[in-house]
C-alpha positions as CSV (number, residue, x, y, z in Angstrom):
1,M,99.6,113.9,96.5
2,R,97.5,111.1,95.2
3,F,94.9,111.9,92.5
4,E,92.7,109.5,90.6
5,H,89.8,109.8,88.2
6,L,87.9,108.0,85.5
7,I,87.2,109.1,81.9
8,Q,84.5,107.2,80.0
9,I,85.6,106.0,76.6
10,N,82.4,104.3,75.4
11,D,79.0,105.8,76.3
12,L,76.6,103.1,75.4
13,T,73.6,105.6,75.7
14,N,75.2,108.1,73.2
15,R,75.3,106.8,69.6
16,L,77.0,110.0,68.4
17,I,80.3,109.1,69.9
18,P,81.9,106.2,68.0
19,P,82.8,103.4,70.4
20,L,86.4,102.2,70.6
21,T,87.6,98.7,71.2
22,R,90.0,97.8,74.0
23,D,92.6,97.1,71.3
24,E,92.1,100.6,69.8
25,V,92.5,102.3,73.2
26,W,95.6,100.1,73.9
27,A,97.1,101.1,70.6
28,G,96.6,104.7,71.5
29,L,98.2,104.2,74.9
30,M,101.2,102.5,73.2
31,Q,101.5,105.5,70.9
32,R,101.8,107.6,74.0
33,V,104.6,105.3,75.2
34,E,106.5,105.2,71.9
35,D,106.0,108.7,70.5
36,P,104.4,110.9,73.2
37,C,104.9,114.3,71.5
38,A,101.3,114.6,70.5
39,F,100.2,113.9,74.1
40,L,102.6,116.1,76.0
41,P,102.5,119.8,75.1
42,G,105.9,121.3,75.0
43,L,107.6,118.0,74.5
44,E,110.2,118.4,71.7
45,Q,111.7,114.9,71.6
46,C,111.5,111.6,73.2
47,H,114.5,109.3,73.2
48,I,114.2,105.6,74.1
49,I,117.2,104.9,76.2
50,E,116.7,101.3,77.0
51,R,114.2,98.5,76.4
52,N,114.4,95.4,78.5
53,I,112.0,92.9,80.2
54,T,111.1,95.3,82.9
55,G,110.0,98.2,80.5
56,I,111.3,101.1,78.6
57,R,113.5,103.9,79.9
58,R,113.0,107.2,78.1
59,R,114.4,110.8,78.1
60,L,111.8,113.4,77.5
61,D,113.2,116.7,76.2
62,F,111.0,119.8,76.9
63,G,113.5,122.3,75.6
64,T,115.1,123.6,78.8
65,A,113.8,120.7,81.0
66,T,114.7,117.1,80.6
67,I,112.8,114.3,82.4
68,E,113.7,110.6,82.5
69,D,111.1,108.0,83.1
70,H,110.6,104.3,83.3
71,V,107.5,102.9,81.6
72,T,106.1,99.5,82.7
73,L,102.9,97.8,81.6
74,E,100.7,94.8,81.6
75,D,99.8,94.2,78.0
76,G,96.2,95.4,77.2
77,I,95.5,96.3,80.9
78,W,97.6,99.2,82.2
79,V,100.7,101.3,81.6
80,R,102.7,103.1,84.3
81,F,105.0,106.0,83.8
82,N,107.5,106.4,86.8
83,I,109.3,109.7,86.6
84,L,112.8,109.5,87.9
85,P,113.9,112.3,90.2
86,N,116.5,114.8,89.1
87,T,117.7,118.2,90.4
88,G,114.8,120.0,88.7
89,H,112.0,117.5,89.1
90,A,110.7,115.3,91.9
91,A,109.8,111.7,91.3
92,G,106.2,110.7,90.6
93,S,104.0,108.3,88.7
94,L,101.0,108.0,86.4
95,T,99.2,104.8,85.9
96,I,96.6,104.5,83.1
97,A,94.4,101.4,83.4
98,I,91.7,100.3,81.0
99,E,88.6,99.2,82.8
100,S,85.5,97.5,81.4
101,P,82.7,97.1,84.0
102,Q,80.4,95.7,81.4
103,E,80.7,94.5,77.8
104,D,81.6,97.3,75.3
105,S,81.9,99.8,78.2
106,L,85.3,101.2,78.5
107,F,86.9,103.6,80.9
108,L,90.5,104.8,81.5
109,R,91.4,105.2,85.2
110,F,94.3,107.8,85.6
111,T,96.1,107.5,88.9
112,Y,98.8,110.1,89.8
113,Q,101.2,109.8,92.6
114,T,103.5,112.8,93.3
115,H,105.6,114.0,96.1
116,F,103.7,117.3,96.1
117,D,102.5,118.0,99.7
118,Q,98.9,119.2,99.6
119,G,99.4,120.9,102.9
120,S,96.7,122.3,105.1
121,N,96.8,126.0,104.3
122,S,94.6,127.6,101.7
123,E,97.4,128.4,99.2
124,D,98.6,124.8,99.1
125,Q,95.0,123.6,98.7
126,A,94.5,126.1,95.8
127,Y,97.7,124.9,94.1
128,S,96.7,121.3,94.6
129,E,93.2,121.9,93.0
130,Y,95.0,123.7,90.1
131,V,97.3,120.7,89.5
132,K,94.4,118.2,89.7
133,S,92.5,120.3,87.1
134,A,95.5,120.4,84.8
135,Y,95.9,116.6,85.1
136,H,92.2,116.1,84.3
137,Q,92.4,118.3,81.2
138,S,95.5,116.6,80.0
139,D,93.7,113.2,80.4
140,I,90.7,114.4,78.4
141,D,93.2,115.5,75.7
142,T,94.7,112.0,75.9
143,V,91.3,110.4,75.2
144,R,90.7,112.9,72.3
145,I,94.1,112.1,70.8
146,I,93.5,108.3,71.1
147,R,90.1,108.8,69.3
148,S,91.8,110.9,66.6
149,L,94.5,108.2,66.0
150,S,91.9,105.5,65.9
151,A,89.8,107.3,63.3
152,A,92.9,108.0,61.2
153,R,93.7,104.3,61.2
154,K,90.2,103.5,60.1
155,T,90.1,106.0,57.3
156,P,90.8,104.2,54.0
157,Q,93.6,105.7,51.9
158,R,92.6,106.4,48.3
159,P,94.9,104.7,45.8
160,E,97.3,106.9,43.8
161,S,98.1,106.5,40.1
162,V,101.6,106.0,38.9
163,S,102.1,109.7,38.4
164,G,101.3,110.3,42.1
165,R,98.0,112.0,41.5
166,R,94.9,110.7,43.2
167,K,92.3,109.0,41.1
């Protein structure tokens, strides 16, 4: 199954949603690479197994399930998560690309490639639509988390006195 969709980051017509820069979006995507627990419900730990010039190999522990993936990227442009197959999980990939069709306009394009067969019967089609909906919701959550991380970085920290109390 191949599934792709866009999520708008900056809506130039809506001033109520603070715009993010490409660097802020990229920083959020790198957070998803380095410490994905906030982005993946049920993820208990992420272990970086190896870093090399081709990317990062990680082990994701979801309690009873463990998944290994290989993360590759083009700095500031896209990141790809290639899930390695094991006895409990098929291979697949997710690519998240930053797109900017015009100045200050940002989108994230999420492209999933799985070995799930969409099939032609109605049960397979219903399951396929469920999976697509779950992916889409997860990606909306990813953007929400990136916004939250960016806002936290922008919030000035109040200085503390010597005793540790806030002024």
